[in-house]
Each structure stands twice: as structure tokens, then as C-alpha cells.
C-alpha positions as CSV (number, residue, x, y, z in Angstrom):
1,M,-0.3,0.2,-0.1
2,V,3.1,2.3,1.0
3,N,4.3,1.4,-2.6
4,E,1.3,2.3,-4.5
5,G,0.7,5.4,-2.5
6,K,4.0,6.6,-3.9
7,T,3.4,5.5,-7.1
8,T,-0.1,7.4,-7.5
9,N,2.1,10.7,-6.0
10,Y,4.2,9.8,-8.5
11,L,1.6,9.8,-11.4
12,K,0.2,13.1,-10.3
13,Y,3.5,14.2,-9.9
14,A,4.3,13.8,-13.2
15,I,1.1,14.3,-14.8
16,G,1.1,17.6,-13.0
17,E,4.6,18.4,-14.7
18,I,3.2,17.6,-18.0
19,V,0.6,19.7,-18.0
20,L,2.4,22.5,-16.5
21,V,4.6,21.8,-19.5
22,V,1.2,22.2,-22.1
23,I,0.4,24.5,-20.6
24,G,3.9,26.7,-21.3
25,I,4.3,25.5,-24.9
26,L,0.6,26.7,-25.5
27,I,1.2,30.1,-24.1
28,A,5.0,30.3,-25.4
29,L,2.7,29.1,-29.1
30,Q,0.2,32.2,-28.3
31,I,2.9,34.8,-27.6
32,N,4.3,33.8,-30.7
33,N,1.2,33.8,-33.1
34,W,0.8,37.3,-31.3
35,N,3.7,38.4,-32.1
36,E,4.0,37.1,-35.8
37,G,0.2,38.6,-36.0
38,R,1.1,41.9,-35.0
39,K,4.6,42.1,-37.6
40,Q,2.1,41.1,-40.4
41,S,0.0,43.6,-39.4
42,L,2.8,45.8,-39.2
43,S,3.9,44.7,-42.9
44,T,0.8,45.1,-43.8
45,K,0.1,48.5,-42.5
46,I,3.4,49.8,-44.0
47,S,2.6,48.0,-47.4
48,I,-0.4,49.9,-47.7
49,K,0.7,53.0,-46.9
50,S,3.8,52.4,-49.6
51,I,1.0,51.7,-52.4
52,I,-1.6,54.7,-51.5
53,S,1.8,56.5,-52.0
54,D,2.9,55.3,-55.1
55,L,-1.3,55.3,-56.3
56,Q,-1.3,59.3,-55.1
57,K,1.5,59.9,-57.4
58,D,0.2,58.1,-60.1
59,S,-3.5,59.7,-60.0
60,I,-0.9,63.3,-60.2
61,Q,0.9,62.6,-62.9
62,L,-1.9,60.7,-65.0
63,R,-3.9,64.3,-64.4
64,N,-0.9,66.1,-66.1
65,E,-0.7,63.9,-68.8
66,I,-4.3,63.9,-69.7
67,D,-4.5,67.9,-69.3
68,N,-1.5,67.8,-71.8
69,I,-2.8,65.4,-74.4
70,E,-6.6,67.2,-73.8
71,S,-4.3,70.7,-74.8
72,D,-2.8,68.4,-77.8
73,I,-5.9,67.4,-79.2
74,H,-7.4,70.9,-78.9
75,M,-4.4,71.8,-81.2
76,L,-5.0,69.5,-83.8
77,S,-8.9,69.9,-83.8
78,G,-8.2,73.8,-84.1
79,F,-6.3,72.8,-87.6
80,R,-8.5,70.5,-88.5
81,D,-11.1,73.2,-88.6
82,R,-8.6,75.6,-90.3
83,L,-7.9,73.3,-93.3
84,S,-11.4,72.4,-93.8
85,K,-12.4,75.8,-94.6
86,P,-13.3,76.5,-98.2
87,T,-10.8,79.4,-97.8
88,A,-7.6,76.9,-96.8
89,T,-4.7,76.8,-99.1
90,L,-1.7,74.9,-99.0
91,D,0.0,78.0,-97.6
92,T,-2.1,77.6,-94.6
93,L,-1.3,74.1,-94.1
94,K,2.7,74.9,-94.4
95,Q,2.0,78.1,-91.7
96,I,0.8,75.0,-89.7
97,A,3.7,72.8,-90.9
98,R,6.1,75.2,-90.2
99,Y,5.2,77.1,-87.0
100,E,2.5,75.5,-85.2
101,Y,2.7,71.7,-85.5
102,I,4.1,69.8,-82.5
103,P,4.8,66.2,-83.3
104,F,6.5,65.5,-80.2
105,F,4.7,63.9,-77.3
106,D,5.8,61.6,-74.4
107,P,5.8,58.0,-75.5
108,S,6.3,56.9,-71.8
109,N,3.3,55.1,-69.9
110,E,5.2,54.6,-66.8
111,L,3.7,53.9,-63.3
112,N,4.8,53.6,-59.7
113,R,4.7,50.1,-59.3
114,N,7.6,49.2,-56.8
115,T,5.4,47.9,-53.7
116,I,3.0,46.0,-56.2
117,I,6.0,44.4,-58.0
118,S,7.9,43.8,-54.5
119,L,4.7,42.0,-53.0
120,L,4.2,39.7,-56.0
121,S,7.7,38.9,-56.9
122,T,8.2,38.2,-52.6
123,G,5.0,36.3,-52.1
124,N,3.9,38.4,-49.2
125,I,1.0,39.7,-51.2
126,E,-0.5,35.9,-50.0
127,Y,-0.6,36.9,-46.3
128,L,-2.8,40.3,-47.0
129,D,-6.6,40.0,-46.2
130,E,-8.4,38.4,-49.0
131,D,-10.8,41.4,-50.2
132,L,-7.4,43.5,-50.0
133,K,-5.6,41.2,-51.9
134,S,-8.4,41.0,-54.5
135,V,-8.3,44.6,-54.9
136,I,-4.6,44.7,-55.7
137,L,-4.7,42.1,-57.8
138,S,-7.6,43.6,-60.0
139,H,-5.4,47.0,-59.8
140,N,-2.3,45.4,-61.1
141,S,-3.8,43.8,-63.7
142,E,-6.2,46.9,-64.6
143,Q,-1.8,48.8,-64.9
144,L,-0.7,45.9,-67.1
145,K,-3.5,45.8,-69.7
146,L,-3.3,49.5,-70.1
147,I,0.0,50.1,-70.1
148,K,0.2,47.6,-72.8
149,I,-2.7,48.9,-74.6
150,M,-0.9,52.4,-74.8
151,D,2.7,51.3,-75.2
152,E,1.1,49.4,-78.4
153,N,-0.5,52.5,-79.5
154,V,2.3,54.9,-79.5
155,S,4.3,51.8,-81.3
156,I,1.6,51.7,-84.1
157,F,2.1,55.3,-84.7
158,L,5.9,55.6,-84.2
159,N,6.2,52.9,-87.4
160,S,3.2,53.9,-89.2
161,Q,2.7,56.1,-92.2
162,Y,0.7,58.5,-90.0
163,N,4.1,59.3,-88.7
164,Q,6.3,59.1,-92.1
165,G,7.4,62.1,-94.0
166,L,8.9,65.6,-93.8
167,I,11.6,66.8,-91.3
168,L,10.0,70.0,-90.6
169,E,11.6,73.2,-88.5
170,S,8.7,72.5,-86.2
171,E,9.8,69.4,-85.1
172,I,13.1,70.6,-83.5
173,P,12.8,72.0,-79.8
174,G,13.3,75.8,-79.8
175,P,16.8,76.3,-78.3
176,F,18.6,73.8,-80.7
177,E,16.6,75.1,-84.0
178,S,18.9,77.5,-85.0
179,L,21.7,74.7,-85.0
180,A,19.7,71.7,-87.1
181,F,18.5,73.8,-90.0
182,I,19.7,76.5,-92.3
183,K,18.2,80.2,-92.4
184,G,17.3,82.2,-95.8
185,P,16.8,81.7,-99.7
186,L,17.9,78.5,-99.2
187,L,15.0,77.1,-96.6
188,E,12.7,79.4,-98.8
189,K,12.9,77.4,-101.7
190,Y,12.9,74.3,-100.1
191,W,9.3,74.8,-99.0
192,S,8.4,76.9,-102.4
193,D,9.7,73.5,-104.3
194,M,8.0,71.0,-102.0
195,D,6.2,68.3,-104.0
196,D,2.3,69.8,-103.0
197,K,0.8,65.8,-102.9
198,Q,3.4,65.1,-101.4
199,F,3.0,67.7,-98.4
200,L,-0.5,67.6,-98.2
201,N,-0.6,63.7,-97.9
202,S,2.4,63.6,-95.0
203,M,0.9,66.7,-93.3
204,I,-2.7,65.2,-93.0
205,S,-1.5,61.6,-92.1
206,K,0.3,63.3,-89.2
207,I,-2.2,65.4,-88.1
208,S,-4.8,62.7,-88.4
209,G,-2.4,59.6,-86.6
210,K,-1.7,61.7,-84.2
211,T,-5.1,63.1,-83.3
212,L,-6.1,58.7,-83.6
213,M,-3.1,57.7,-80.9
214,D,-3.9,61.0,-78.9
215,Q,-8.0,59.9,-78.5
216,I,-6.5,56.0,-77.7
217,L,-4.0,57.5,-75.1
218,L,-6.7,59.9,-73.5
219,S,-9.2,57.4,-73.2
220,S,-6.4,54.7,-71.9
221,K,-5.3,57.2,-68.9
222,N,-8.7,58.2,-67.9
223,E,-9.7,54.7,-67.6
224,L,-7.0,54.1,-65.4
225,L,-6.9,57.5,-63.5
226,A,-10.5,56.5,-62.6
227,K,-9.1,52.8,-61.5
228,T,-6.7,54.7,-59.6
229,N,-8.8,56.7,-57.7
230,E,-11.1,54.1,-57.0
231,T,-8.7,51.7,-55.2
232,L,-7.2,55.0,-53.1
233,A,-10.1,55.1,-51.7
234,Y,-10.8,51.6,-51.1
235,L,-7.1,51.4,-49.4
236,N,-7.7,54.8,-47.5
237,D,-10.9,53.3,-45.9
238,F,-9.3,49.9,-45.0
239,M,-6.7,52.0,-43.5
240,K,-9.2,53.7,-40.6
241,K,-9.2,50.3,-38.7
242,Y,-5.1,50.8,-38.1
243,D,-5.7,54.8,-37.1
């Protein structure tokens, strides 16, 4: 009986020790999970803030680009109106070509995508809330789609007949014009001896092609700006729970 009593006490002691160890392990796991959750929450907060910053830059950039394109479209529309009048002559077109038409435009369609690219490349996007992840992936997909559309249309314009033809004075930036072109009688002879049909075809193609490209870029950038502002609004609302 004495031995049985000792055994019983030993078992109780052993079970108590095991229970204490298990409780200790559970507490340690809970603390570890809490720390990991806190770290993940902080990482998510930093990522969202970074994406918000990127999208804010995109919004400002897109608005400026849209304003520039709308200004260019307005200018080209004015050319078309003048050239469509019954009184329009080749001299009207030469005036536009030599002194008013601006063929330059910014062909780049870059966006601030570093944070999104980092989330995707590291796989950290998988740790985000499902709704949040869905919004970010949707925005990324929309960005890539519209960037591709814009790049393709810029490429088509630059390599098509719409942008072929004469090299005109207006195609050189002001500060470099005096270095790039001769002045005086020879330049005037260049313009007066120009083949009228070739010149007419070249300028009409350029004005028409640039107008078409501008319209496509404008539509894409407006769509992208709307999507950017929509995503921004969602992320700003999402961040309120961290305040």
C-alpha cells in the first residue's frame, strides 16, 4: 500500500508536470502567434501606406498627362477646322507645318509600381486580407492591360505611315532649331519647291494619326485614373482600422 501510495503520488506529480509543460508550450505558441500577427499587421500597414503613396503619385501624374493630351487634341482640332474651311490653301497648311504643328509627345507610360511588384515577387501578397488582395491584384491587372494598350498604340503611330514624311522645322525644339536648320533663301526654296501632293499627304496623315493616337491614350489614361482613384479610396478606408 505504501508503494501504491508512492506510485499514485508520483503519477499525479508527473501528470502535473506534463500539464504545466503543455500550458507553457501553449502560452509560448500564443505569444509567438501574437508576435507574428503583430509583425504581419505592421507589414501590411507599411505595404498599404506604400501603395497609397504610389497611387497618389500615379493620380497626379495621370492628371497632368491627361491635361497635356487634351491640350494637344484641342490644338489638332483647331488645325482640322482651319484646313476644312473652303478658304484653306497649301499656304495655310505650310503655316501650320512650319510654325504651329508640334509632333512631340511623351511616349512613356510608366507608373509607380515598385510596391505592387515587390508584393508579387516576394509572395507577401498572400498574407494580405482576401478582399484587400483581390483589390490590389485587380488594380495590377488593370495597370498592365492599359499600359500594354498605350505602348502598342504609341508603337503603331511611331512606325506607321501616319508619322512618316518630311522633317519640318517645328519638329526640332526651340533651343536647338538654329543649330539644326539653315536659314534664308535656300530654306524658302525648300518650301516653295516642295511637291504639293507629297506635302499634303504627309501633313494630313500626321495630323490624323496623332489625333487618333491621342484619343486612344486619353481614353486609356482616363480609365486608369478612374481605377487609381477607386483603389485609393478603398485603401484609405481600409487603413482607418489601423488609426
